[in-house]
Biopython code that builds the backbone (N, CA, C, O; Angstrom):
import numpy as np
from Bio.PDB.StructureBuilder import StructureBuilder

atoms = [
    (1, "UNK", "N", (-112.658, 109.682, -48.701)),
    (1, "UNK", "CA", (-113.553, 110.805, -48.572)),
    (1, "UNK", "C", (-113.855, 111.359, -49.967)),
    (1, "UNK", "O", (-112.949, 111.853, -50.639)),
    (2, "UNK", "N", (-115.101, 111.286, -50.406)),
    (2, "UNK", "CA", (-115.425, 111.828, -51.727)),
    (2, "UNK", "C", (-115.460, 113.360, -51.700)),
    (2, "UNK", "O", (-115.949, 113.970, -50.749)),
    (3, "UNK", "N", (-114.941, 113.949, -52.746)),
    (3, "UNK", "CA", (-114.927, 115.405, -52.875)),
    (3, "UNK", "C", (-116.141, 115.863, -53.655)),
    (3, "UNK", "O", (-116.598, 115.186, -54.575)),
    (4, "UNK", "N", (-116.659, 117.023, -53.275)),
    (4, "UNK", "CA", (-117.747, 117.634, -54.040)),
    (4, "UNK", "C", (-117.129, 118.419, -55.193)),
    (4, "UNK", "O", (-116.080, 119.043, -55.036)),
    (5, "UNK", "N", (-117.774, 118.384, -56.334)),
    (5, "UNK", "CA", (-117.261, 119.064, -57.521)),
    (5, "UNK", "C", (-117.887, 120.437, -57.667)),
    (5, "UNK", "O", (-119.092, 120.610, -57.481)),
    (6, "UNK", "N", (-117.053, 121.410, -58.002)),
    (6, "UNK", "CA", (-117.512, 122.762, -58.327)),
    (6, "UNK", "C", (-116.772, 123.184, -59.594)),
    (6, "UNK", "O", (-115.577, 122.929, -59.738)),
    (7, "UNK", "N", (-117.485, 123.821, -60.496)),
    (7, "UNK", "CA", (-116.916, 124.187, -61.789)),
    (7, "UNK", "C", (-116.872, 125.702, -61.964)),
    (7, "UNK", "O", (-117.793, 126.412, -61.561)),
    (8, "UNK", "N", (-115.802, 126.178, -62.562)),
    (8, "UNK", "CA", (-115.721, 127.578, -62.981)),
    (8, "UNK", "C", (-116.797, 127.763, -64.047)),
    (8, "UNK", "O", (-117.015, 126.853, -64.847)),
    (9, "UNK", "N", (-117.480, 128.914, -64.085)),
    (9, "UNK", "CA", (-118.563, 129.110, -65.068)),
    (9, "UNK", "C", (-118.137, 128.903, -66.522)),
    (9, "UNK", "O", (-118.941, 128.448, -67.336)),
    (10, "UNK", "N", (-116.898, 129.226, -66.857)),
    (10, "UNK", "CA", (-116.455, 129.084, -68.239)),
    (10, "UNK", "C", (-116.228, 127.629, -68.647)),
    (10, "UNK", "O", (-116.166, 127.323, -69.838)),
    (11, "UNK", "N", (-116.106, 126.738, -67.678)),
    (11, "UNK", "CA", (-115.929, 125.321, -68.013)),
    (11, "UNK", "C", (-117.160, 124.816, -68.748)),
    (11, "UNK", "O", (-117.046, 124.197, -69.805)),
    (12, "UNK", "N", (-118.324, 125.077, -68.195)),
    (12, "UNK", "CA", (-119.563, 124.605, -68.835)),
    (12, "UNK", "C", (-119.942, 125.434, -70.055)),
    (12, "UNK", "O", (-120.534, 124.916, -71.002)),
    (13, "UNK", "N", (-119.600, 126.721, -70.034)),
    (13, "UNK", "CA", (-119.986, 127.602, -71.138)),
    (13, "UNK", "C", (-119.069, 127.480, -72.349)),
    (13, "UNK", "O", (-119.548, 127.532, -73.482)),
    (14, "UNK", "N", (-117.756, 127.317, -72.141)),
    (14, "UNK", "CA", (-116.811, 127.314, -73.246)),
    (14, "UNK", "C", (-116.082, 125.994, -73.444)),
    (14, "UNK", "O", (-115.978, 125.504, -74.569)),
    (15, "UNK", "N", (-115.579, 125.416, -72.363)),
    (15, "UNK", "CA", (-114.709, 124.241, -72.490)),
    (15, "UNK", "C", (-115.460, 122.991, -72.940)),
    (15, "UNK", "O", (-115.066, 122.349, -73.913)),
    (16, "UNK", "N", (-116.519, 122.648, -72.251)),
    (16, "UNK", "CA", (-117.235, 121.400, -72.531)),
    (16, "UNK", "C", (-117.845, 121.379, -73.932)),
    (16, "UNK", "O", (-117.711, 120.366, -74.619)),
    (17, "UNK", "N", (-118.510, 122.448, -74.394)),
    (17, "UNK", "CA", (-119.071, 122.406, -75.757)),
    (17, "UNK", "C", (-118.021, 122.239, -76.858)),
    (17, "UNK", "O", (-118.353, 121.779, -77.950)),
    (18, "UNK", "N", (-116.780, 122.597, -76.600)),
    (18, "UNK", "CA", (-115.733, 122.501, -77.620)),
    (18, "UNK", "C", (-115.153, 121.089, -77.758)),
    (18, "UNK", "O", (-114.350, 120.836, -78.656)),
    (19, "UNK", "N", (-115.551, 120.181, -76.883)),
    (19, "UNK", "CA", (-115.005, 118.819, -76.871)),
    (19, "UNK", "C", (-116.017, 117.876, -77.524)),
    (19, "UNK", "O", (-117.220, 117.991, -77.291)),
    (20, "UNK", "N", (-115.516, 116.931, -78.354)),
    (20, "UNK", "CA", (-116.452, 115.999, -78.993)),
    (20, "UNK", "C", (-117.058, 115.051, -77.949)),
    (20, "UNK", "O", (-116.495, 114.859, -76.872)),
    (21, "UNK", "N", (-118.193, 114.474, -78.280)),
    (21, "UNK", "CA", (-119.002, 113.697, -77.334)),
    (21, "UNK", "C", (-118.243, 112.517, -76.717)),
    (21, "UNK", "O", (-118.328, 112.308, -75.506)),
    (22, "UNK", "N", (-117.510, 111.748, -77.513)),
    (22, "UNK", "CA", (-116.802, 110.580, -76.979)),
    (22, "UNK", "C", (-115.768, 110.986, -75.943)),
    (22, "UNK", "O", (-115.672, 110.378, -74.877)),
    (23, "UNK", "N", (-115.009, 112.000, -76.256)),
    (23, "UNK", "CA", (-113.979, 112.481, -75.339)),
    (23, "UNK", "C", (-114.605, 113.128, -74.110)),
    (23, "UNK", "O", (-114.073, 113.013, -73.005)),
    (24, "UNK", "N", (-115.727, 113.804, -74.299)),
    (24, "UNK", "CA", (-116.445, 114.422, -73.183)),
    (24, "UNK", "C", (-116.849, 113.368, -72.160)),
    (24, "UNK", "O", (-116.724, 113.594, -70.957)),
    (25, "UNK", "N", (-117.328, 112.230, -72.622)),
    (25, "UNK", "CA", (-117.721, 111.147, -71.718)),
    (25, "UNK", "C", (-116.505, 110.555, -71.005)),
    (25, "UNK", "O", (-116.570, 110.225, -69.821)),
    (26, "UNK", "N", (-115.414, 110.426, -71.723)),
    (26, "UNK", "CA", (-114.183, 109.901, -71.138)),
    (26, "UNK", "C", (-113.646, 110.832, -70.039)),
    (26, "UNK", "O", (-113.213, 110.369, -68.984)),
    (27, "UNK", "N", (-113.679, 112.128, -70.294)),
    (27, "UNK", "CA", (-113.225, 113.106, -69.312)),
    (27, "UNK", "C", (-114.148, 113.108, -68.098)),
    (27, "UNK", "O", (-113.682, 113.152, -66.960)),
    (28, "UNK", "N", (-115.442, 113.060, -68.338)),
    (28, "UNK", "CA", (-116.416, 113.033, -67.252)),
    (28, "UNK", "C", (-116.202, 111.819, -66.349)),
    (28, "UNK", "O", (-116.250, 111.922, -65.124)),
    (29, "UNK", "N", (-115.968, 110.676, -66.976)),
    (29, "UNK", "CA", (-115.731, 109.454, -66.203)),
    (29, "UNK", "C", (-114.441, 109.565, -65.385)),
    (29, "UNK", "O", (-114.398, 109.130, -64.234)),
    (30, "UNK", "N", (-113.397, 110.144, -65.971)),
    (30, "UNK", "CA", (-112.133, 110.314, -65.252)),
    (30, "UNK", "C", (-112.306, 111.238, -64.057)),
    (30, "UNK", "O", (-111.755, 110.981, -62.987)),
    (31, "UNK", "N", (-113.064, 112.306, -64.232)),
    (31, "UNK", "CA", (-113.304, 113.228, -63.122)),
    (31, "UNK", "C", (-114.072, 112.523, -62.015)),
    (31, "UNK", "O", (-113.714, 112.632, -60.843)),
    (32, "UNK", "N", (-115.121, 111.803, -62.377)),
    (32, "UNK", "CA", (-115.960, 111.144, -61.379)),
    (32, "UNK", "C", (-115.249, 110.011, -60.654)),
    (32, "UNK", "O", (-115.452, 109.829, -59.454)),
    (33, "UNK", "N", (-114.425, 109.253, -61.352)),
    (33, "UNK", "CA", (-113.786, 108.107, -60.711)),
    (33, "UNK", "C", (-112.456, 108.442, -60.051)),
    (33, "UNK", "O", (-112.121, 107.879, -59.009)),
    (34, "UNK", "N", (-111.697, 109.355, -60.649)),
    (34, "UNK", "CA", (-110.358, 109.638, -60.125)),
    (34, "UNK", "C", (-110.327, 110.844, -59.201)),
    (34, "UNK", "O", (-109.826, 110.762, -58.080)),
    (35, "UNK", "N", (-110.859, 111.960, -59.671)),
    (35, "UNK", "CA", (-110.721, 113.192, -58.894)),
    (35, "UNK", "C", (-111.592, 113.232, -57.647)),
    (35, "UNK", "O", (-111.196, 113.812, -56.636)),
    (36, "UNK", "N", (-112.764, 112.628, -57.704)),
    (36, "UNK", "CA", (-113.618, 112.686, -56.523)),
    (36, "UNK", "C", (-113.131, 111.750, -55.421)),
    (36, "UNK", "O", (-113.526, 111.903, -54.265)),
    (37, "UNK", "N", (-112.283, 110.789, -55.762)),
    (37, "UNK", "CA", (-111.818, 109.848, -54.747)),
    (37, "UNK", "C", (-110.389, 110.114, -54.302)),
    (37, "UNK", "O", (-110.143, 110.284, -53.107)),
    (38, "UNK", "N", (-109.439, 110.154, -55.232)),
    (38, "UNK", "CA", (-108.025, 110.316, -54.887)),
    (38, "UNK", "C", (-107.318, 111.274, -55.847)),
    (38, "UNK", "O", (-106.529, 110.837, -56.684)),
    (39, "UNK", "N", (-107.594, 112.571, -55.733)),
    (39, "UNK", "CA", (-106.998, 113.517, -56.690)),
    (39, "UNK", "C", (-105.477, 113.598, -56.599)),
    (39, "UNK", "O", (-104.818, 113.795, -57.620)),
    (40, "UNK", "N", (-104.906, 113.453, -55.409)),
    (40, "UNK", "CA", (-103.452, 113.536, -55.284)),
    (40, "UNK", "C", (-102.756, 112.340, -55.922)),
    (40, "UNK", "O", (-101.603, 112.442, -56.341)),
    (41, "UNK", "N", (-103.437, 111.230, -55.997)),
    (41, "UNK", "CA", (-102.852, 110.028, -56.605)),
    (41, "UNK", "C", (-102.836, 110.125, -58.133)),
    (41, "UNK", "O", (-101.851, 109.761, -58.776)),
    (42, "UNK", "N", (-103.925, 110.615, -58.699)),
    (42, "UNK", "CA", (-104.049, 110.642, -60.159)),
    (42, "UNK", "C", (-103.616, 111.965, -60.782)),
    (42, "UNK", "O", (-103.217, 112.002, -61.946)),
    (43, "UNK", "N", (-103.691, 113.041, -60.020)),
    (43, "UNK", "CA", (-103.326, 114.351, -60.542)),
    (43, "UNK", "C", (-101.842, 114.619, -60.372)),
    (43, "UNK", "O", (-101.129, 113.890, -59.682)),
    (44, "UNK", "N", (-101.404, 115.671, -61.011)),
    (44, "UNK", "CA", (-100.010, 116.088, -60.908)),
    (44, "UNK", "C", (-99.983, 117.563, -60.531)),
    (44, "UNK", "O", (-100.658, 118.370, -61.170)),
    (45, "UNK", "N", (-99.217, 117.934, -59.504)),
    (45, "UNK", "CA", (-99.194, 119.346, -59.100)),
    (45, "UNK", "C", (-98.528, 120.218, -60.160)),
    (45, "UNK", "O", (-97.562, 119.817, -60.810)),
    (46, "UNK", "N", (-99.069, 121.409, -60.312)),
    (46, "UNK", "CA", (-98.488, 122.366, -61.242)),
    (46, "UNK", "C", (-97.472, 123.228, -60.504)),
    (46, "UNK", "O", (-97.476, 123.298, -59.275)),
    (47, "UNK", "N", (-96.608, 123.878, -61.261)),
    (47, "UNK", "CA", (-95.526, 124.654, -60.654)),
    (47, "UNK", "C", (-95.586, 126.112, -61.094)),
    (47, "UNK", "O", (-96.452, 126.520, -61.869)),
    (48, "UNK", "N", (-94.660, 126.861, -60.584)),
    (48, "UNK", "CA", (-94.449, 128.271, -60.922)),
    (48, "UNK", "C", (-95.699, 129.107, -60.692)),
    (48, "UNK", "O", (-96.195, 129.163, -59.567)),
    (49, "UNK", "N", (-96.220, 129.757, -61.725)),
    (49, "UNK", "CA", (-97.352, 130.666, -61.537)),
    (49, "UNK", "C", (-98.639, 129.930, -61.175)),
    (49, "UNK", "O", (-99.578, 130.546, -60.671)),
    (50, "UNK", "N", (-98.697, 128.636, -61.421)),
    (50, "UNK", "CA", (-99.893, 127.851, -61.098)),
    (50, "UNK", "C", (-99.674, 126.945, -59.881)),
    (50, "UNK", "O", (-100.365, 125.938, -59.724)),
    (51, "UNK", "N", (-98.741, 127.294, -59.046)),
    (51, "UNK", "CA", (-98.479, 126.501, -57.840)),
    (51, "UNK", "C", (-99.741, 126.499, -56.975)),
    (51, "UNK", "O", (-100.379, 127.534, -56.783)),
    (52, "UNK", "N", (-100.084, 125.333, -56.464)),
    (52, "UNK", "CA", (-101.308, 125.174, -55.687)),
    (52, "UNK", "C", (-102.431, 124.554, -56.493)),
    (52, "UNK", "O", (-103.432, 124.107, -55.934)),
    (53, "UNK", "N", (-102.265, 124.525, -57.811)),
    (53, "UNK", "CA", (-103.239, 123.907, -58.709)),
    (53, "UNK", "C", (-102.698, 122.565, -59.176)),
    (53, "UNK", "O", (-101.500, 122.296, -59.091)),
    (54, "UNK", "N", (-103.594, 121.735, -59.666)),
    (54, "UNK", "CA", (-103.241, 120.402, -60.123)),
    (54, "UNK", "C", (-103.776, 120.200, -61.523)),
    (54, "UNK", "O", (-104.641, 120.945, -61.981)),
    (55, "UNK", "N", (-103.248, 119.170, -62.213)),
    (55, "UNK", "CA", (-103.787, 118.808, -63.520)),
    (55, "UNK", "C", (-104.025, 117.304, -63.566)),
    (55, "UNK", "O", (-103.326, 116.517, -62.928)),
    (56, "UNK", "N", (-105.021, 116.941, -64.331)),
    (56, "UNK", "CA", (-105.300, 115.540, -64.641)),
    (56, "UNK", "C", (-105.258, 115.435, -66.146)),
    (56, "UNK", "O", (-105.943, 116.179, -66.847)),
    (57, "UNK", "N", (-104.457, 114.516, -66.644)),
    (57, "UNK", "CA", (-104.326, 114.331, -68.083)),
    (57, "UNK", "C", (-105.332, 113.295, -68.562)),
    (57, "UNK", "O", (-105.393, 112.187, -68.030)),
    (58, "UNK", "N", (-106.114, 113.657, -69.562)),
    (58, "UNK", "CA", (-107.052, 112.731, -70.197)),
    (58, "UNK", "C", (-106.869, 112.899, -71.699)),
    (58, "UNK", "O", (-107.421, 113.824, -72.296)),
    (59, "UNK", "N", (-106.107, 112.020, -72.301)),
    (59, "UNK", "CA", (-105.791, 112.146, -73.721)),
    (59, "UNK", "C", (-105.008, 113.423, -73.960)),
    (59, "UNK", "O", (-104.011, 113.680, -73.285)),
    (60, "UNK", "N", (-105.452, 114.222, -74.914)),
    (60, "UNK", "CA", (-104.796, 115.494, -75.218)),
    (60, "UNK", "C", (-105.373, 116.654, -74.407)),
    (60, "UNK", "O", (-104.991, 117.805, -74.618)),
    (61, "UNK", "N", (-106.279, 116.363, -73.493)),
    (61, "UNK", "CA", (-106.902, 117.407, -72.684)),
    (61, "UNK", "C", (-106.363, 117.382, -71.261)),
    (61, "UNK", "O", (-105.935, 116.346, -70.752)),
    (62, "UNK", "N", (-106.399, 118.559, -70.635)),
    (62, "UNK", "CA", (-105.962, 118.693, -69.256)),
    (62, "UNK", "C", (-107.107, 119.271, -68.439)),
    (62, "UNK", "O", (-107.743, 120.251, -68.828)),
    (63, "UNK", "N", (-107.353, 118.643, -67.301)),
    (63, "UNK", "CA", (-108.331, 119.142, -66.352)),
    (63, "UNK", "C", (-107.528, 119.840, -65.261)),
    (63, "UNK", "O", (-106.771, 119.191, -64.539)),
    (64, "UNK", "N", (-107.684, 121.148, -65.136)),
    (64, "UNK", "CA", (-106.954, 121.917, -64.129)),
    (64, "UNK", "C", (-107.889, 122.124, -62.949)),
    (64, "UNK", "O", (-109.011, 122.603, -63.109)),
    (65, "UNK", "N", (-107.417, 121.758, -61.760)),
    (65, "UNK", "CA", (-108.269, 121.820, -60.581)),
    (65, "UNK", "C", (-107.482, 122.252, -59.356)),
    (65, "UNK", "O", (-106.252, 122.298, -59.355)),
    (66, "UNK", "N", (-108.244, 122.567, -58.311)),
    (66, "UNK", "CA", (-107.653, 122.936, -57.026)),
    (66, "UNK", "C", (-108.476, 122.267, -55.939)),
    (66, "UNK", "O", (-109.704, 122.229, -56.013)),
    (67, "UNK", "N", (-107.804, 121.747, -54.943)),
    (67, "UNK", "CA", (-108.470, 121.080, -53.833)),
    (67, "UNK", "C", (-108.639, 122.109, -52.716)),
    (67, "UNK", "O", (-107.661, 122.680, -52.232)),
    (68, "UNK", "N", (-109.889, 122.337, -52.313)),
    (68, "UNK", "CA", (-110.196, 123.285, -51.240)),
    (68, "UNK", "C", (-111.057, 122.546, -50.221)),
    (68, "UNK", "O", (-112.253, 122.342, -50.430)),
    (69, "UNK", "N", (-110.429, 122.148, -49.110)),
    (69, "UNK", "CA", (-111.087, 121.365, -48.067)),
    (69, "UNK", "C", (-111.703, 120.103, -48.668)),
    (69, "UNK", "O", (-110.971, 119.237, -49.148)),
    (70, "UNK", "N", (-113.029, 119.981, -48.652)),
    (70, "UNK", "CA", (-113.677, 118.782, -49.197)),
    (70, "UNK", "C", (-114.290, 119.052, -50.572)),
    (70, "UNK", "O", (-115.160, 118.308, -51.025)),
    (71, "UNK", "N", (-113.836, 120.111, -51.230)),
    (71, "UNK", "CA", (-114.342, 120.443, -52.559)),
    (71, "UNK", "C", (-113.237, 120.366, -53.603)),
    (71, "UNK", "O", (-112.063, 120.588, -53.307)),
    (72, "UNK", "N", (-113.628, 120.057, -54.798)),
    (72, "UNK", "CA", (-112.735, 119.995, -55.948)),
    (72, "UNK", "C", (-113.203, 121.068, -56.921)),
    (72, "UNK", "O", (-114.252, 120.928, -57.550)),
    (73, "UNK", "N", (-112.420, 122.147, -57.045)),
    (73, "UNK", "CA", (-112.752, 123.247, -57.947)),
    (73, "UNK", "C", (-112.085, 122.995, -59.292)),
    (73, "UNK", "O", (-110.858, 122.959, -59.382)),
    (74, "UNK", "N", (-112.884, 122.823, -60.331)),
    (74, "UNK", "CA", (-112.357, 122.579, -61.669)),
    (74, "UNK", "C", (-112.391, 123.905, -62.435)),
    (74, "UNK", "O", (-113.452, 124.486, -62.659)),
    (75, "UNK", "N", (-111.198, 124.364, -62.830)),
    (75, "UNK", "CA", (-111.052, 125.663, -63.473)),
    (75, "UNK", "C", (-110.962, 125.585, -64.988)),
    (75, "UNK", "O", (-111.122, 126.602, -65.662)),
    (76, "UNK", "N", (-110.714, 124.416, -65.533)),
    (76, "UNK", "CA", (-110.640, 124.320, -66.980)),
    (76, "UNK", "C", (-110.479, 122.896, -67.462)),
    (76, "UNK", "O", (-109.851, 122.070, -66.802)),
    (77, "UNK", "N", (-111.055, 122.616, -68.625)),
    (77, "UNK", "CA", (-110.864, 121.362, -69.350)),
    (77, "UNK", "C", (-110.499, 121.800, -70.761)),
    (77, "UNK", "O", (-111.367, 122.065, -71.593)),
    (78, "UNK", "N", (-109.196, 121.869, -71.012)),
    (78, "UNK", "CA", (-108.705, 122.532, -72.217)),
    (78, "UNK", "C", (-107.642, 121.668, -72.896)),
    (78, "UNK", "O", (-106.909, 120.936, -72.231)),
    (79, "UNK", "N", (-107.565, 121.759, -74.218)),
    (79, "UNK", "CA", (-106.558, 121.024, -74.980)),
    (79, "UNK", "C", (-105.164, 121.410, -74.510)),
    (79, "UNK", "O", (-104.931, 122.557, -74.128)),
    (80, "UNK", "N", (-104.255, 120.480, -74.534)),
    (80, "UNK", "CA", (-102.922, 120.672, -73.958)),
    (80, "UNK", "C", (-102.128, 121.815, -74.595)),
    (80, "UNK", "O", (-101.292, 122.420, -73.925)),
    (81, "UNK", "N", (-102.364, 122.118, -75.843)),
    (81, "UNK", "CA", (-101.580, 123.184, -76.497)),
    (81, "UNK", "C", (-101.974, 124.569, -75.990)),
    (81, "UNK", "O", (-101.175, 125.501, -76.079)),
    (82, "UNK", "N", (-103.185, 124.722, -75.462)),
    (82, "UNK", "CA", (-103.691, 126.031, -75.035)),
    (82, "UNK", "C", (-103.920, 126.156, -73.543)),
    (82, "UNK", "O", (-104.178, 127.255, -73.052)),
    (83, "UNK", "N", (-103.834, 125.073, -72.818)),
    (83, "UNK", "CA", (-104.329, 125.053, -71.447)),
    (83, "UNK", "C", (-103.683, 126.079, -70.529)),
    (83, "UNK", "O", (-104.398, 126.777, -69.810)),
    (84, "UNK", "N", (-102.396, 126.196, -70.525)),
    (84, "UNK", "CA", (-101.753, 127.040, -69.520)),
    (84, "UNK", "C", (-101.981, 128.524, -69.774)),
    (84, "UNK", "O", (-102.188, 129.284, -68.828)),
    (85, "UNK", "N", (-101.948, 128.946, -71.025)),
    (85, "UNK", "CA", (-102.243, 130.345, -71.335)),
    (85, "UNK", "C", (-103.679, 130.698, -70.951)),
    (85, "UNK", "O", (-103.929, 131.736, -70.338)),
    (86, "UNK", "N", (-104.606, 129.835, -71.311)),
    (86, "UNK", "CA", (-106.015, 130.109, -71.022)),
    (86, "UNK", "C", (-106.305, 130.075, -69.526)),
    (86, "UNK", "O", (-107.082, 130.891, -69.030)),
    (87, "UNK", "N", (-105.698, 129.152, -68.807)),
    (87, "UNK", "CA", (-105.943, 129.055, -67.365)),
    (87, "UNK", "C", (-105.388, 130.279, -66.649)),
    (87, "UNK", "O", (-106.046, 130.817, -65.757)),
    (88, "UNK", "N", (-104.218, 130.720, -67.011)),
    (88, "UNK", "CA", (-103.642, 131.907, -66.367)),
    (88, "UNK", "C", (-104.534, 133.119, -66.613)),
    (88, "UNK", "O", (-104.769, 133.908, -65.697)),
    (89, "UNK", "N", (-105.031, 133.275, -67.832)),
    (89, "UNK", "CA", (-105.951, 134.386, -68.122)),
    (89, "UNK", "C", (-107.260, 134.246, -67.352)),
    (89, "UNK", "O", (-107.800, 135.231, -66.848)),
    (90, "UNK", "N", (-107.763, 133.027, -67.264)),
    (90, "UNK", "CA", (-109.025, 132.771, -66.580)),
    (90, "UNK", "C", (-108.910, 133.063, -65.083)),
    (90, "UNK", "O", (-109.831, 133.622, -64.487)),
    (91, "UNK", "N", (-107.811, 132.695, -64.492)),
    (91, "UNK", "CA", (-107.626, 132.908, -63.055)),
    (91, "UNK", "C", (-107.337, 134.370, -62.713)),
    (91, "UNK", "O", (-107.632, 134.817, -61.605)),
    (92, "UNK", "N", (-106.768, 135.106, -63.650)),
    (92, "UNK", "CA", (-106.431, 136.504, -63.364)),
    (92, "UNK", "C", (-107.613, 137.447, -63.588)),
    (92, "UNK", "O", (-107.562, 138.605, -63.174)),
    (93, "UNK", "N", (-108.667, 136.972, -64.230)),
    (93, "UNK", "CA", (-109.814, 137.864, -64.478)),
    (93, "UNK", "C", (-110.835, 137.797, -63.369)),
    (93, "UNK", "O", (-111.855, 138.484, -63.426)),
]
sb = StructureBuilder()
sb.init_structure("model")
sb.init_model(0)
sb.init_chain("A")
sb.init_seg("    ")
for serial, (resi, resn, name, xyz) in enumerate(atoms, 1):
    if name == "N":
        sb.init_residue(resn, " ", resi, " ")
    sb.init_atom(name, np.array(xyz, "f"), 0.0, 1.0, " ", f" {name:<3s}", serial, name[0])
structure = sb.get_structure()
């Protein structure tokens, strides 16, 4: 069952422009091939304050997402050193 993709507004406004073109294409391909088909197989569940959310690792970047029925909500595509702080702030606002 393919999932429909939905993005947090800050993903397109802040996250994607900060990534270089080659890596952007690699992340896009990973989202389209892995997350839309089998997110539980390729993703890893997050714990503690982010329980219920998942991450997909693509190089040094993390795609943080949540599965809601037949939709895939992507909340961030952020470098691994900053991802958890930024995601927690993004979700709390």
